N, CA, C and O atoms as a printed pandas DataFrame, in Angstrom:
     atom_number atom_name residue_name chain_id  residue_number  x_coord  y_coord  z_coord
0              1         N          MET        A               1    0.840   -1.183   -0.038
1              2        CA          MET        A               1    0.038   -0.011   -0.028
2              3         C          MET        A               1    0.912    1.302    0.008
3              4         O          MET        A               1    1.742    1.480    0.899
4              5         N          ASN        A               2    0.706    2.130   -0.910
5              6        CA          ASN        A               2    1.425    3.365   -1.033
6              7         C          ASN        A               2    0.699    4.544   -0.377
7              8         O          ASN        A               2   -0.413    4.898   -0.767
8              9         N          GLN        A               3    1.339    5.135    0.607
9             10        CA          GLN        A               3    0.740    6.180    1.336
10            11         C          GLN        A               3    1.448    7.516    0.969
11            12         O          GLN        A               3    2.670    7.556    0.831
12            13         N          THR        A               4    0.682    8.567    0.820
13            14        CA          THR        A               4    1.265    9.866    0.509
14            15         C          THR        A               4    0.986   10.726    1.772
15            16         O          THR        A               4   -0.091   10.702    2.367
16            17         N          ARG        A               5    2.088   11.512    2.138
17            18        CA          ARG        A               5    1.915   12.329    3.295
18            19         C          ARG        A               5    2.316   13.743    2.859
19            20         O          ARG        A               5    3.345   13.929    2.209
20            21         N          MET        A               6    1.486   14.749    3.227
21            22        CA          MET        A               6    1.761   16.089    2.878
22            23         C          MET        A               6    2.203   16.832    4.182
23            24         O          MET        A               6    1.562   16.677    5.222
24            25         N          VAL        A               7    3.231   17.585    4.122
25            26        CA          VAL        A               7    3.669   18.417    5.170
26            27         C          VAL        A               7    3.587   19.913    4.814
27            28         O          VAL        A               7    4.167   20.355    3.822
28            29         N          ILE        A               8    2.869   20.672    5.627
29            30        CA          ILE        A               8    2.615   22.057    5.335
30            31         C          ILE        A               8    3.422   22.872    6.351
31            32         O          ILE        A               8    3.377   22.566    7.543
32            33         N          GLY        A               9    4.134   23.865    5.931
33            34        CA          GLY        A               9    4.952   24.675    6.830
34            35         C          GLY        A               9    5.225   25.988    6.231
35            36         O          GLY        A               9    4.813   26.271    5.105
36            37         N          VAL        A              10    5.954   26.848    7.002
37            38        CA          VAL        A              10    6.325   28.146    6.610
38            39         C          VAL        A              10    7.770   28.320    6.813
39            40         O          VAL        A              10    8.260   28.037    7.906
40            41         N          ALA        A              11    8.496   28.767    5.838
41            42        CA          ALA        A              11    9.929   28.986    5.874
42            43         C          ALA        A              11   10.154   30.053    6.937
43            44         O          ALA        A              11    9.390   31.012    7.048
44            45         N          LEU        A              12   11.228   29.867    7.723
45            46        CA          LEU        A              12   11.495   30.822    8.815
46            47         C          LEU        A              12   12.768   31.592    8.557
47            48         O          LEU        A              12   13.376   32.064    9.518
48            49         N          GLU        A              13   13.223   31.753    7.296
49            50        CA          GLU        A              13   14.501   32.382    7.035
50            51         C          GLU        A              13   14.524   33.794    7.689
51            52         O          GLU        A              13   15.527   34.161    8.300
52            53         N          ASP        A              14   13.451   34.572    7.569
53            54        CA          ASP        A              14   13.447   35.911    8.139
54            55         C          ASP        A              14   12.769   36.002    9.466
55            56         O          ASP        A              14   12.604   37.099    9.999
56            57         N          SER        A              15   12.381   34.913   10.007
57            58        CA          SER        A              15   11.651   34.857   11.299
58            59         C          SER        A              15   12.542   34.207   12.341
59            60         O          SER        A              15   13.613   33.680   12.041
60            61         N          ALA        A              16   12.078   34.262   13.537
61            62        CA          ALA        A              16   12.811   33.594   14.581
62            63         C          ALA        A              16   11.759   33.107   15.591
63            64         O          ALA        A              16   10.774   33.788   15.878
64            65         N          LEU        A              17   12.011   31.900   16.114
65            66        CA          LEU        A              17   11.104   31.307   17.123
66            67         C          LEU        A              17   11.636   31.609   18.518
67            68         O          LEU        A              17   12.845   31.682   18.738
68            69         N          THR        A              18   10.698   31.785   19.462
69            70        CA          THR        A              18   11.050   31.929   20.837
70            71         C          THR        A              18   11.333   30.562   21.378
71            72         O          THR        A              18   11.147   29.564   20.681
72            73         N          LEU        A              19   11.781   30.492   22.613
73            74        CA          LEU        A              19   11.994   29.227   23.308
74            75         C          LEU        A              19   10.761   28.433   23.349
75            76         O          LEU        A              19   10.821   27.245   23.033
76            77         N          GLU        A              20    9.638   28.969   23.707
77            78        CA          GLU        A              20    8.361   28.305   23.842
78            79         C          GLU        A              20    7.901   27.801   22.494
79            80         O          GLU        A              20    7.418   26.676   22.365
80            81         N          GLU        A              21    8.058   28.655   21.483
81            82        CA          GLU        A              21    7.639   28.243   20.095
82            83         C          GLU        A              21    8.428   27.077   19.575
83            84         O          GLU        A              21    7.865   26.150   18.994
84            85         N          LEU        A              22    9.740   27.109   19.777
85            86        CA          LEU        A              22   10.567   26.027   19.357
86            87         C          LEU        A              22   10.196   24.725   20.107
87            88         O          LEU        A              22   10.121   23.656   19.501
88            89         N          ALA        A              23    9.972   24.826   21.400
89            90        CA          ALA        A              23    9.604   23.671   22.189
90            91         C          ALA        A              23    8.308   23.060   21.646
91            92         O          ALA        A              23    8.202   21.850   21.446
92            93         N          ARG        A              24    7.347   23.924   21.421
93            94        CA          ARG        A              24    6.008   23.458   20.937
94            95         C          ARG        A              24    6.204   22.834   19.550
95            96         O          ARG        A              24    5.605   21.795   19.271
96            97         N          ALA        A              25    7.035   23.438   18.656
97            98        CA          ALA        A              25    7.214   22.849   17.309
98            99         C          ALA        A              25    7.893   21.529   17.371
99           100         O          ALA        A              25    7.758   20.750   16.427
100          101         N          CYS        A              26    8.611   21.215   18.403
101          102        CA          CYS        A              26    9.313   19.991   18.510
102          103         C          CYS        A              26    8.613   18.969   19.452
103          104         O          CYS        A              26    9.084   17.852   19.668
104          105         N          ALA        A              27    7.482   19.419   19.985
105          106        CA          ALA        A              27    6.726   18.551   20.911
106          107         C          ALA        A              27    7.549   18.167   22.143
107          108         O          ALA        A              27    7.495   17.023   22.595
108          109         N          VAL        A              28    8.305   19.119   22.684
109          110        CA          VAL        A              28    9.050   18.951   23.943
110          111         C          VAL        A              28    8.768   19.997   24.901
111          112         O          VAL        A              28    8.154   21.006   24.555
112          113         N          GLU        A              29    9.178   19.820   26.082
113          114        CA          GLU        A              29    9.121   20.873   27.177
114          115         C          GLU        A              29   10.195   21.886   26.924
115          116         O          GLU        A              29   11.256   21.550   26.399
116          117         N          PRO        A              30    9.942   23.121   27.284
117          118        CA          PRO        A              30   10.971   24.190   27.136
118          119         C          PRO        A              30   12.315   23.801   27.804
119          120         O          PRO        A              30   13.384   24.141   27.296
120          121         N          GLU        A              31   12.244   23.079   28.956
121          122        CA          GLU        A              31   13.442   22.718   29.669
122          123         C          GLU        A              31   14.367   21.755   28.785
123          124         O          GLU        A              31   15.589   21.779   28.938
124          125         N          TRP        A              32   13.767   20.928   27.879
125          126        CA          TRP        A              32   14.507   20.173   27.007
126          127         C          TRP        A              32   15.386   21.010   26.104
127          128         O          TRP        A              32   16.552   20.692   25.866
128          129         N          VAL        A              33   14.800   22.093   25.603
129          130        CA          VAL        A              33   15.534   23.043   24.687
130          131         C          VAL        A              33   16.621   23.733   25.505
131          132         O          VAL        A              33   17.761   23.877   25.062
132          133         N          VAL        A              34   16.221   24.174   26.761
133          134        CA          VAL        A              34   17.171   24.942   27.593
134          135         C          VAL        A              34   18.421   24.082   27.863
135          136         O          VAL        A              34   19.543   24.570   27.732
136          137         N          ARG        A              35   18.236   22.839   28.230
137          138        CA          ARG        A              35   19.400   21.902   28.493
138          139         C          ARG        A              35   20.348   21.877   27.295
139          140         O          ARG        A              35   21.566   21.994   27.430
140          141         N          ARG        A              36   19.735   21.720   26.114
141          142        CA          ARG        A              36   20.573   21.565   24.934
142          143         C          ARG        A              36   21.304   22.839   24.516
143          144         O          ARG        A              36   22.409   22.775   23.978
144          145         N          VAL        A              37   20.680   24.006   24.765
145          146        CA          VAL        A              37   21.346   25.222   24.477
146          147         C          VAL        A              37   22.495   25.438   25.432
147          148         O          VAL        A              37   23.588   25.829   25.023
148          149         N          ARG        A              38   22.247   25.180   26.729
149          150        CA          ARG        A              38   23.296   25.351   27.736
150          151         C          ARG        A              38   24.508   24.470   27.571
151          152         O          ARG        A              38   25.611   24.847   27.970
152          153         N          THR        A              39   24.313   23.258   26.968
153          154        CA          THR        A              39   25.403   22.281   26.733
154          155         C          THR        A              39   26.022   22.556   25.322
155          156         O          THR        A              39   26.989   21.895   24.943
156          157         N          GLY        A              40   25.485   23.491   24.580
157          158        CA          GLY        A              40   25.945   23.804   23.241
158          159         C          GLY        A              40   25.505   22.897   22.150
159          160         O          GLY        A              40   26.022   22.997   21.037
160          161         N          ILE        A              41   24.584   22.022   22.398
161          162        CA          ILE        A              41   24.051   21.106   21.347
162          163         C          ILE        A              41   23.171   21.865   20.404
163          164         O          ILE        A              41   23.146   21.578   19.207
164          165         N          LEU        A              42   22.424   22.858   20.933
165          166        CA          LEU        A              42   21.598   23.691   20.083
166          167         C          LEU        A              42   22.096   25.095   20.239
167          168         O          LEU        A              42   22.550   25.488   21.313
168          169         N          GLY        A              43   22.013   25.870   19.153
169          170        CA          GLY        A              43   22.401   27.279   19.278
170          171         C          GLY        A              43   21.181   28.112   19.469
171          172         O          GLY        A              43   20.050   27.684   19.240
172          173         N          ALA        A              44   21.441   29.317   19.896
173          174        CA          ALA        A              44   20.356   30.323   20.043
174          175         C          ALA        A              44   20.967   31.686   19.778
175          176         O          ALA        A              44   22.057   31.979   20.269
176          177         N          GLU        A              45   20.274   32.536   18.998
177          178        CA          GLU        A              45   20.704   33.954   18.852
178          179         C          GLU        A              45   20.302   34.517   20.256
179          180         O          GLU        A              45   19.123   34.702   20.559
180          181         N          ALA        A              46   21.329   34.774   21.078
181          182        CA          ALA        A              46   21.022   34.924   22.431
182          183         C          ALA        A              46   21.680   36.119   23.172
183          184         O          ALA        A              46   22.880   36.390   23.129
184          185         N          PRO        A              47   20.746   36.780   23.844
185          186        CA          PRO        A              47   21.229   37.489   25.011
186          187         C          PRO        A              47   21.370   36.361   26.107
187          188         O          PRO        A              47   20.811   35.278   25.934
188          189         N          PRO        A              48   22.057   36.599   27.143
189          190        CA          PRO        A              48   22.265   35.564   28.086
190          191         C          PRO        A              48   20.998   34.971   28.796
191          192         O          PRO        A              48   21.014   33.829   29.255
192          193         N          HIS        A              49   19.941   35.758   28.866
193          194        CA          HIS        A              49   18.788   35.271   29.474
194          195         C          HIS        A              49   17.817   34.598   28.554
195          196         O          HIS        A              49   17.629   35.064   27.431
196          197         N          MET        A              50   17.184   33.516   28.975
197          198        CA          MET        A              50   16.338   32.675   28.088
198          199         C          MET        A              50   15.218   33.392   27.411
199          200         O          MET        A              50   14.859   33.039   26.288
200          201         N          GLU        A              51   14.649   34.384   28.044
201          202        CA          GLU        A              51   13.518   35.151   27.486
202          203         C          GLU        A              51   13.831   35.792   26.093
203          204         O          GLU        A              51   12.947   36.008   25.264
204          205         N          GLY        A              52   15.135   36.076   25.898
205          206        CA          GLY        A              52   15.500   36.745   24.688
206          207         C          GLY        A              52   16.010   35.810   23.608
207          208         O          GLY        A              52   16.371   36.254   22.517
208          209         N          TRP        A              53   16.042   34.488   23.911
209          210        CA          TRP        A              53   16.569   33.596   22.942
210          211         C          TRP        A              53   15.709   33.512   21.677
211          212         O          TRP        A              53   14.483   33.499   21.777
212          213         N          ARG        A              54   16.321   33.454   20.490
213          214        CA          ARG        A              54   15.586   33.281   19.261
214          215         C          ARG        A              54   16.302   32.192   18.477
215          216         O          ARG        A              54   17.527   32.070   18.477
216          217         N          PHE        A              55   15.427   31.376   17.779
217          218        CA          PHE        A              55   15.883   30.198   17.067
218          219         C          PHE        A              55   15.464   30.301   15.633
219          220         O          PHE        A              55   14.352   30.734   15.329
220          221         N          THR        A              56   16.370   29.896   14.726
221          222        CA          THR        A              56   16.115   29.949   13.291
222          223         C          THR        A              56   15.548   28.671   12.802
223          224         O          THR        A              56   15.427   27.717   13.570
224          225         N          SER        A              57   15.189   28.607   11.535
225          226        CA          SER        A              57   14.685   27.396   10.920
226          227         C          SER        A              57   15.704   26.281   11.007
227          228         O          SER        A              57   15.340   25.121   11.194
228          229         N          ILE        A              58   16.990   26.620   10.871
229          230        CA          ILE        A              58   18.130   25.644   10.982
230          231         C          ILE        A              58   18.043   25.017   12.374
231          232         O          ILE        A              58   18.150   23.799   12.516
232          233         N          ASP        A              59   17.848   25.854   13.404
233          234        CA          ASP        A              59   17.804   25.366   14.781
234          235         C          ASP        A              59   16.631   24.394   14.936
235          236         O          ASP        A              59   16.745   23.350   15.578
236          237         N          LEU        A              60   15.481   24.777   14.316
237          238        CA          LEU        A              60   14.336   23.963   14.412
238          239         C          LEU        A              60   14.524   22.548   13.758
239          240         O          LEU        A              60   14.107   21.540   14.327
240          241         N          VAL        A              61   15.115   22.507   12.642
241          242        CA          VAL        A              61   15.427   21.262   11.946
242          243         C          VAL        A              61   16.396   20.410   12.864
243          244         O          VAL        A              61   16.186   19.212   13.055
244          245         N          ARG        A              62   17.371   21.025   13.373
245          246        CA          ARG        A              62   18.355   20.322   14.199
246          247         C          ARG        A              62   17.685   19.806   15.472
247          248         O          ARG        A              62   17.927   18.674   15.889
248          249         N          ALA        A              63   16.842   20.640   16.090
249          250        CA          ALA        A              63   16.137   20.225   17.296
250          251         C          ALA        A              63   15.267   19.005   17.049
251          252         O          ALA        A              63   15.266   18.056   17.833
252          253         N          ARG        A              64   14.503   19.043   15.914
253          254        CA          ARG        A              64   13.667   17.914   15.574
254          255         C          ARG        A              64   14.457   16.646   15.320
255          256         O          ARG        A              64   14.027   15.557   15.699
256          257         N          ARG        A              65   15.585   16.776   14.695
257          258        CA          ARG        A              65   16.397   15.594   14.473
258          259         C          ARG        A              65   16.930   15.036   15.787
259          260         O          ARG        A              65   16.957   13.823   15.991
260          261         N          LEU        A              66   17.360   15.941   16.685
261          262        CA          LEU        A              66   17.844   15.500   17.987
262          263         C          LEU        A              66   16.788   14.705   18.697
263          264         O          LEU        A              66   17.007   13.578   19.141
264          265         N          ARG        A              67   15.556   15.366   18.798
265          266        CA          ARG        A              67   14.488   14.682   19.438
266          267         C          ARG        A              67   14.155   13.366   18.815
267          268         O          ARG        A              67   13.909   12.400   19.537
268          269         N          GLU        A              68   14.136   13.279   17.530
269          270        CA          GLU        A              68   13.785   12.021   16.832
270          271         C          GLU        A              68   14.770   10.954   17.192
271          272         O          GLU        A              68   14.365    9.827   17.478
272          273         N          ILE        A              69   16.102   11.263   17.191
273          274        CA          ILE        A              69   17.092   10.263   17.497
274          275         C          ILE        A              69   17.005    9.831   18.901
275          276         O          ILE        A              69   17.086    8.641   19.204
276          277         N          GLU        A              70   16.829   10.843   19.831
277          278        CA          GLU        A              70   16.750   10.495   21.334
278          279         C          GLU        A              70   15.559    9.488   21.525
279          280         O          GLU        A              70   15.708    8.469   22.200
280          281         N          ARG        A              71   14.477    9.776   20.966
281          282        CA          ARG        A              71   13.313    8.958   21.172
282          283         C          ARG        A              71   13.377    7.608   20.430
283          284         O          ARG        A              71   13.057    6.568   21.005
284          285         N          ALA        A              72   13.778    7.631   19.201
285          286        CA          ALA        A              72   13.783    6.378   18.431
286          287         C          ALA        A              72   14.770    5.361   18.977
287          288         O          ALA        A              72   14.507    4.159   18.966
288          289         N          PHE        A              73   15.953    5.870   19.474
289          290        CA          PHE        A              73   16.944    4.959   19.862
290          291         C          PHE        A              73   17.226    5.015   21.352
291          292         O          PHE        A              73   18.165    4.387   21.840
292          293         N          ASP        A              74   16.424    5.755   22.057
293          294        CA          ASP        A              74   16.595    5.931   23.527
294          295         C          ASP        A              74   18.031    6.418   23.806
295          296         O          ASP        A              74   18.691    5.964   24.741
296          297         N          ALA        A              75   18.484    7.351   22.965
297          298        CA          ALA        A              75   19.874    7.843   22.994
298          299         C          ALA        A              75   19.935    9.041   23.970
299          300         O          ALA        A              75   18.979    9.807   24.089
300          301         N          ASP        A              76   21.066    9.177   24.655
301          302        CA          ASP        A              76   21.215   10.419   25.510
302          303         C          ASP        A              76   21.544   11.566   24.557
303          304         O          ASP        A              76   21.867   11.352   23.388
304          305         N          GLU        A              77   21.456   12.776   25.078
305          306        CA          GLU        A              77   21.531   13.978   24.245
306          307         C          GLU        A              77   22.912   14.084   23.548
307          308         O          GLU        A              77   22.969   14.527   22.401
308          309         N          ASP        A              78   24.034   13.686   24.213
309          310        CA          ASP        A              78   25.349   13.789   23.579
310          311         C          ASP        A              78   25.462   12.809   22.364
311          312         O          ASP        A              78   25.984   13.185   21.315
312          313         N          LEU        A              79   24.984   11.602   22.519
313          314        CA          LEU        A              79   25.013   10.670   21.417
314          315         C          LEU        A              79   24.191   11.157   20.245
315          316         O          LEU        A              79   24.635   11.109   19.098
316          317         N          ALA        A              80   22.946   11.645   20.548
317          318        CA          ALA        A              80   22.081   12.261   19.530
318          319         C          ALA        A              80   22.741   13.364   18.797
319          320         O          ALA        A              80   22.667   13.438   17.571
320          321         N          ALA        A              81   23.403   14.246   19.536
321          322        CA          ALA        A              81   24.074   15.387   18.939
322          323         C          ALA        A              81   25.245   14.852   18.004
323          324         O          ALA        A              81   25.463   15.412   16.930
324          325         N          LEU        A              82   25.946   13.833   18.399
325          326        CA          LEU        A              82   26.992   13.302   17.586
326          327         C          LEU        A              82   26.401   12.785   16.237
327          328         O          LEU        A              82   26.918   13.067   15.156
328          329         N          VAL        A              83   25.315   12.029   16.364
329          330        CA          VAL        A              83   24.668   11.436   15.160
330          331         C          VAL        A              83   24.219   12.590   14.236
331          332         O          VAL        A              83   24.453   12.538   13.029
332          333         N          VAL        A              84   23.585   13.612   14.793
333          334        CA          VAL        A              84   23.093   14.739   13.988
334          335         C          VAL        A              84   24.306   15.454   13.284
335          336         O          VAL        A              84   24.272   15.771   12.094
336          337         N          ASP        A              85   25.389   15.686   14.118
337          338        CA          ASP        A              85   26.551   16.355   13.569
338          339         C          ASP        A              85   27.133   15.518   12.373
339          340         O          ASP        A              85   27.470   16.075   11.329
340          341         N          LEU        A              86   27.229   14.285   12.544
341          342        CA          LEU        A              86   27.784   13.410   11.514
342          343         C          LEU        A              86   26.890   13.385   10.265
343          344         O          LEU        A              86   27.405   13.425    9.148
344          345         N          SER        A              87   25.630   13.323   10.426
345          346        CA          SER        A              87   24.705   13.320    9.312
346          347         C          SER        A              87   24.737   14.678    8.549
347          348         O          SER        A              87   24.671   14.707    7.320
348          349         N          GLU        A              88   24.836   15.762    9.284
349          350        CA          GLU        A              88   24.970   17.054    8.681
350          351         C          GLU        A              88   26.286   17.150    7.872
351          352         O          GLU        A              88   26.306   17.692    6.767
352          353         N          GLU        A              89   27.305   16.649    8.409
353          354        CA          GLU        A              89   28.679   16.675    7.671
354          355         C          GLU        A              89   28.594   15.807    6.442
355          356         O          GLU        A              89   29.112   16.187    5.392
356          357         N          VAL        A              90   27.952   14.638    6.534
357          358        CA          VAL        A              90   27.798   13.787    5.314
358          359         C          VAL        A              90   27.021   14.589    4.262
359          360         O          VAL        A              90   27.438   14.620    3.104
360          361         N          ARG        A              91   25.912   15.236    4.620
361          362        CA          ARG        A              91   25.163   16.062    3.664
362          363         C          ARG        A              91   26.040   17.114    3.030
363          364         O          ARG        A              91   25.991   17.285    1.812
364          365         N          ARG        A              92   26.844   17.830    3.803
365          366        CA          ARG        A              92   27.715   18.885    3.316
366          367         C          ARG        A              92   28.675   18.311    2.342
367          368         O          ARG        A              92   28.867   18.873    1.265
368          369         N          LEU        A              93   29.312   17.170    2.685
369          370        CA          LEU        A              93   30.325   16.582    1.814
370          371         C          LEU        A              93   29.727   16.116    0.505
371          372         O          LEU        A              93   30.329   16.275   -0.557
372          373         N          LYS        A              94   28.525   15.533    0.587
373          374        CA          LYS        A              94   27.855   15.109   -0.662
374          375         C          LYS        A              94   27.518   16.286   -1.553
375          376         O          LYS        A              94   27.598   16.188   -2.778
376          377         N          ALA        A              95   27.153   17.364   -0.962
377          378        CA          ALA        A              95   26.817   18.518   -1.730
378          379         C          ALA        A              95   28.056   19.055   -2.359
379          380         O          ALA        A              95   27.961   19.544   -3.484
380          381         N          ARG        A              96   29.209   19.018   -1.752
381          382        CA          ARG        A              96   30.420   19.469   -2.332
382          383         C          ARG        A              96   30.886   18.554   -3.493
383          384         O          ARG        A              96   31.422   19.013   -4.501
384          385         N          LEU        A              97   30.659   17.271   -3.301
385          386        CA          LEU        A              97   30.955   16.349   -4.388
386          387         C          LEU        A              97   30.112   16.542   -5.595
387          388         O          LEU        A              97   30.611   16.484   -6.719
388          389         N          ARG        A              98   28.781   16.782   -5.386
389          390        CA          ARG        A              98   27.904   17.130   -6.448
390          391         C          ARG        A              98   28.311   18.382   -7.181
391          392         O          ARG        A              98   28.342   18.416   -8.411
392          393         N          SER        A              99   28.625   19.426   -6.408
393          394        CA          SER        A              99   29.007   20.728   -7.068
394          395         C          SER        A              99   30.313   20.589   -7.813
395          396         O          SER        A              99   30.559   21.316   -8.776
396          397         N          ALA        A             100   31.131   19.693   -7.396
397          398        CA          ALA        A             100   32.429   19.437   -8.125
398          399         C          ALA        A             100   32.249   18.469   -9.307
399          400         O          ALA        A             100   33.194   18.181  -10.042
400          401         N          GLY        A             101   30.998   17.972   -9.471
401          402        CA          GLY        A             101   30.716   16.967  -10.521
402          403         C          GLY        A             101   31.341   15.620  -10.226
403          404         O          GLY        A             101   31.601   14.885  -11.179
404          405         N          LEU        A             102   31.597   15.246   -9.029
405          406        CA          LEU        A             102   32.195   13.990   -8.661
406          407         C          LEU        A             102   31.200   12.955   -8.155
407          408         O          LEU        A             102   31.605   11.848   -7.801
408          409         N          GLU        A             103   29.935   13.274   -8.111
409          410        CA          GLU        A             103   28.969   12.303   -7.610
410          411         C          GLU        A             103   27.950   12.088   -8.669
411          412         O          GLU        A             103   27.021   11.303   -8.481
């Protein structure tokens, strides 16, 4: 059986999400986001206080990948971050190979 799934969203290139909005978009508690920002796993355009944190669409994608890996594999946050970092690097390298005509 072939299923089709449609995802509707808005590009956030010129927008920024607050801490609460990012948490809601990832279906996690705000504290989950706070822990990952404080350990450097997630970035935030930040003044030092949480109320001013702003997150980009890139942060949203990374947070969702982290959450997915943590839940799917019962991975701790450091392991999930390593997996996401490595997968992002593989994507970058493949893009460079394509642009050089080597793939």
